[in-house]
N, C-alpha and C positions, 0 to 999 in steps of 0.2 A: 626514492627509488631511481630517480633520474630516468624516467620513462617519458618519451615525447611522441605519443601517437598522434596521428591526424584524426580529425573528426570522422572521416569516412572509415578509418580503421576501427574506431570505437563502435560506429554504427554497424559495420559488418559483423563484428564480434557479438554485439547484442542480438542481432537478427539470427545469426547462426546458433547462439545459445538458446534463444527462444524456441527455434525449431528442433534442436537436438533434445531439449528437455520437454518438448510438446507442451509448453505453457502459453498462456494467453498474452502475457506482457513481455515487451522487449525493453523494459526500463531498468533492468538490473542484471548483474552477473553474480552467481554464487561464488563462494570462496574458491572452490575447485576450478571453476571456469576462469576466474581472475588469475589463478596461479598459472594456467596454461597460457593465457594472454600475456602475462608479465614475463614468464620465463622465455617464451618465444621471441618477444621483443628484445630482451636482454641478449639472447643468443645471436640475433641478427646484428645488434650493435657491436658485439664482440667480434663477430666474423666479418663484418663489413660487407653484407650482401649487396652486390651491385645491382643497379636498376637494369632490367633486361632491355635490350635494344629492340625497338619496334620492327617487326618484319616488313612493315610497309614503308620504312625509310627509303626515300628515293636514292638509288645508287646509279652511278655511271657504269659503263661496261667494265672499267678496271677495278670496280669495287669501292671506289672512293665516293663519299657522300656528294650528292649533286650540289654544285655551288649555285647560290642565288644571284640573280642579276641585281646589283646594287644601283639604286638611283643616285645620280650625281648630285653632290651637295653644292649649293650656291655659295660663292665666295662673298665675304663681307657680312654674312648673317651672324648676328651676335649669339654667343653661346650662353645659355642660361643653365644654372645648376639644377633647377627643379622645374619640371613641366607639371602644371596643375591640371590633370585630366579627370574625367569622370562626369558625374551628374552636373548639369548646367541649370538653366532657368527652370523653375523659380528658386532654386537653392541659393543660399547665401553663405555657405561654409567658407568659400574663398575669401570674400570681403570681411566676414565677421571674425574668422579664426585664423585661416592659413596665412593670408598676406601680412597681417600685423605680426604674427609670430616669426615669419621668415624675415621680415624687415628687422625685427629686434635681434635676430640671430645673424644678421648680415649675409643672408643667403639670397642669391639672385633667382628669379622665377619668371616663368612665362604663364600668363593667364589667358586661356583661350575664350573665356566668357566675356563677351563684349556687348555693349548696348546696341551697336549697329554693325551687323555682320555682313560681309560682302565676299564674293568669290575670290577676290584678290588675297584674302586671308588664308586660303587653303594651303598654298605653298609655304607661307610664313609659319603656319602652325605645324606643318609637316617637318620643316627644317628645325624648328625649335624642339620638336619631339625627338628627332634623330640626334640632335646635339646635346640634349640634356643628360646630365650625369645620373639623375634619378627621375623616374616617372612616378609621380604621386597621384594615385587614383582614389577617389571617393565614390562608392556606389551608395547613393543616398536612398532613403525611403520616400522622399517627396515626389519622385518621378519614377517612371518605369525603367529608365537607364538601360534600355535594351542594347543599343549600340555600344555603350560604355562597357557593359558586361562582356560583349563579344570582343571588344578591343583589348580589355584587360586579360582575357583568356588567351588571346593570341600573343600578347607581349610577354606573358609569364613563360611561354614556351621559347621565346627568343633569347633567353639568358640575359635580359636587360635587368638593371637594378630597379625592381618594382616595389613600391610601398603601397599596399592596398588596405583601404578601410571599407568595411561593409556595415551599413546600418540596416538592421532587419526590419521588414514591414510589420506594422502593428497588428494587423489582422483583417478579416473580412469587414467591409464597411468603411475602412480607411479611405479618405478622399485623396485622389490624385487629379490635379487640375479641376478641383471642385466637384468631381464625380466619385461616388463611393464605388469601390471595387468589389466584385462578387467573390464568393468563397472560392470558386474555380480559378479566377484570375489570381487571387491571393496565393493559392497553392502553386500555380505556375511560376509566379514571380519569386516566391520563396524557394522553389526547387532550382530556379535559375541561379539565385544567389548561393545556394548550398553547393551546387555543382561547380560554380566558379571557385568557391573556396577550396573544394576538393582538388581541382586542377592546379591551383596555385600552391597548395600545400604539398602536392606531389613533386613540386620543384624545390621543396624545402623552404619555401618562403612563408613566414608567419603572416597571419591576417589579423588586422586590428579592428577594434570597435570604436576607439576614441581618436579623433583627429589630432588633438594636442599631443597625445602620447606618440602617435605615428610621426608627427612633425619633429619631436625631440629625437626619435630614432633616426629620422632623415638627417638631422644635424650630426649625429654620431657617425653615421655611415660616411658622410662627406668629410668630417673632421679627421677620422681615423683611417679613412680609405679601406673600409672593410666591406664584405659582402652583406647583403640583407640577411642571408642565411646564418650569419654569425651573431645576430642579435639574440639575446637570451632573457631569462626571467628578471635579471637585475635591471634590464632596460624596460621592464613591464611589457615585454613581447612574449608570445606563446610559441616557443620554438617547436619545430617539427623535425623528426628524424626518420628517414627511411619510410616515407608514407606509401611507397610502392609495394611494400611487403604484405603479402596475404596472411591473415591471421585466422579468419573464420574457418578456413579449410582444415586447419590443424584440429580444431574441435570436432569437425565432421568426421575426420579420420578416426579419432578416438571413439566417437559414437558408433561408427560402423564396426570397428573391431570389438567393441563391447557387445553390440547386438548380435554379432556373428557367433559369439560364445554363450550368450544368454539364450539357450535353445528353448527354455521353458517359458520365456517372457516374464520372469519373476522380477526383473529390474535389478537383479543382484548377480555378482560373480563370486565364486569361491576364489581364494588366493592362488590356487593351482591354475585356475583359468586366467588369472591376472598375468601369470608368467607366460601363458600361451598368447595372450593379447599383446604383451610386450614384444614377443617374437614376431607377430603379425605386423606390428607397427614399425619395428626397427630392423628386422632381419638379424637380430642378435638374441642370444640366449641369456636368460636371467636366472641366476642361481636361487634356490629356495632360501639359502642362508642370507643372501643379500636382501631378498624380499622380506624375510622375517625381521631382519634388523631394522630396516627402514620403517616397516609397519609398527614395530614395537616402539619406535620413537615417536609415533603419531597417535598417541592415545586420544588426542583431541579429534582426530579424523574418524577413528572407528568408535570412539565413545567408551572404550573400556581397555583394560590391560590385556595384552595378547601374548605375552612372553611364552607361556606354557600351554597355550591352546593349539591343538593340531590344525594345520593349515586348512584341511578339508572342512573344518567346522567354522571357519571364518568366512564371512561374506561381506562384500562391499557393494555399495550402489554406485551409480555413474558419477555422482558428485565426489565421492571418496576416491574413486578410480582416477579422476582427473588430478586430485591433489597428490596421489601417490606417483602418477606418471610425471607430474611437474617436479617432484622431489628428485626423481631419478635423472631428469633432464639437467637439473642443477648440479648434481653430483658427478654424472658421467659425461656431460657435454655431448650427448648424442642428439641426432636430429631424426624427425619422423621420415620414414621411407617415402620417396617421391612418387610412389605408385599412383596411377590415376584413380580418381574417386568415381563411385558409381553414379552419384548425382551431385552436381555443383552448379548453381546453388541448389539447396534442397527443394524438391518439388518440380525441378526442371526435367525435361526429357533427357534420356541418356546421351543423345547426340548433341547436347548443348554444353558439354563440359568446356570450361573456359581455358583449360590448359592445353587443349588440342589445337594443332595448327589447322587453319582454314584459309580458303582462298579469299573470302569476302566477309566483311563485317557489315551487317545491315543496320546502320545507325539512322538517326533522325526521328521524325514524329512517330509517336507510339499510340497515344490514346485516340480513340475514335477514327482510326485509319485502317485501311485494308490493302495498302499498296504492296506490302510484302507478300501476302498470300495470293493476291490477285495477279500481280505482275512480276515482281522480282524473283520470288522463289521458283515459279514455273520456268522462267527463262534460265535461271542458274542451273536448275536440275537438268534441263534439256541440254545444256552445255557441259554437263558433268562436273560442275564446280561445287565445292563445299562452302558452307556459310554458317555464321553465328547469328541467331535471331534474338536480340536483347528483349524483344517484346514478350518472350515467354518467361523471362525472369520475374520473380515476385517483387523484387525490391527495385525501385526506380527513383527514389527521392535523392539519393546520393550516388556519386561515382565510387562505388566500393572497389577495393583492389581486385576482387574476383572478376568484376565486369571489365575493369581496365585491362586485366590480363587477356581477356578475349580480344580486345582491340590490338594489344601488343602482338598477339599470335595470329593476326590476319594480314594477308598480303596487300589487299586493297580495302580502303575504308569508304563505304558509300553512305552519304548523309542526304536524306530526302526531307526537305522542309515543305510540308504540304500547305495548301491554301485554306485549310479549315482548322489550323491549330496555331497556338502562340509559339511553341517550339523554342523558348528562350534557352533552355538548357542544351538542347540539341545544337543550336547555332553556336553556343559557347564551346561545346565539345569540338565541333567541326573547325572552328577558328584555331583552337589550341593545337589540334593535330596538323593543321596547315602550318602553324608556327613551328612544329617539330619536324617539318620537312617530310611529312609522310605522303604516301600515295593516296590522295583523296579525290573522290569524284562527288560533285554536288548536284543536287536537283533542288532548285529554289523556286517556289511558287508564291507569288504575292497574294496578299489578302484582297478580296474584292471590297468595295465600299459597303456592301450590305452584309459583310461577314458577321456572324452572330458571336462575337467574342468581346464586345465592348462598344463604346461609342466611337464616333468618327476620329476623335483624338487618339484613342487606343489603337485603332487600325493604322493610323499614320505612324505611331510609335513603333509598332511591330513591323510595318513595311520599311521603316527607316533602318531597322536592324537587318532586314533581309538585303537591303541595298548595300549596307556597309559590308556584310559578309560576301556578297557577290563581287563588290569592288576589290576587297581584300584578296579573294580567290583569283581574280583576273590579274592582279599585280604579281601574284605568286605562280602564275601559269597553271592554275588548277582549273580543269574543265567544269563549266557550269551549264546546266540544262534546265529547261522548264518541264520537259516531259520525263516521266519516270522511266518509260521504256527506252528512251534514248540514253538516259544516264546508265541504265543497266547494260545496254549494248556497249557503251564505253568501258564499263567495268569488265565485261567479258573479253573485250579486245585487249585490255591491259593484262588480264590474266593469261591470255593466250600468248602474249609477247614476253611473258616473264621468263 
């Protein structure tokens, strides 16, 4: 079928299907739901739906995108073809796999993993990274890789040629630096990896699970001078197309139209009402003869011959309704009306629709935090500013397109990294949107030595990630605060100057 959805698009569709059908499991799609998923993807591929520009993109007064201050490159620094970034000690993927393969392929590389590290290597590593044709990153499961995840998220937004390998964590109890990780830490680390994958796939970059396969693809990109996005199934890569497109909202629109006409709550519509639902969805009229002809050809959908049965005597459930609508979409090449949804995602308050334009996106730490309701929201309301609160959304394990649209439709992105949370995914999100040159404000609070999120080594790992994010923000002239109130004040000032 040549469909190349991202992991987050599949996750979004599964979650929307679960809620639309009011079922307990989000592990499968029915035939009708899959038809909507497939036909919508096909339509987007054919029409070439462009990725929307973030409202928070930093612009100069003349409307041109703000230019970055480029760091001067030192002369005489050797240029390596591949920079081997990602997880370091105690991992051995560089020495065991990557370096032998690259030598055999005749590809030059820079290895930042050294036995004796010194401050003098900082500039050398930076220059090697800037000059490399390909940035090869492995996010291994033997370490927490917090800083590496943040860096990979940033680089994916900078339009660099990035080859990314992610090795998933094995589960709670897995040992990192000799200490078993708790279920809570496992969930946070896994969420960090999944959000990183979602960010990278939104740039059309395939994510690998195998280092050797990724290295072979690296050789092809160098040899044929192609983009990483051009890699396909024949290269044992999983291509991704248009990962920014929202799919779950289409199913929600169908459910809303179906429920609006199912006034008795029977779970079925007569075919005359199907015509009305079609009009609600598309602002177009559907003739009875067209409806009869397509339904007559779908005996498998309705389960019986319908040629001579009056329309008012025929009923379809939501599953059959989806299949019929998908068939019309294929035949007529029409799109669902872009009218706003009553609730998106399902279960969220009406004022959290992701397609609405807002002043501020309240990103950052979610679990076990109250900084939004205690500090940020009262201050924003007092200033008359609108906001999107992702903490109210029910789905948080992946960056689904619905939530990404909320960030795209906000003028200022605030990310608060609190002192009581690991916040791996939030730091990766912040780094990525800094890389996209968006209008970001950061509040970064370091973990104290007594923070109850792991042992001393874990605290150091998560603080190293915070330091990397802060340094990155400073290089990109992004304001960084320790106080939430001061960060919100900065956001309010930015909004007032817009």
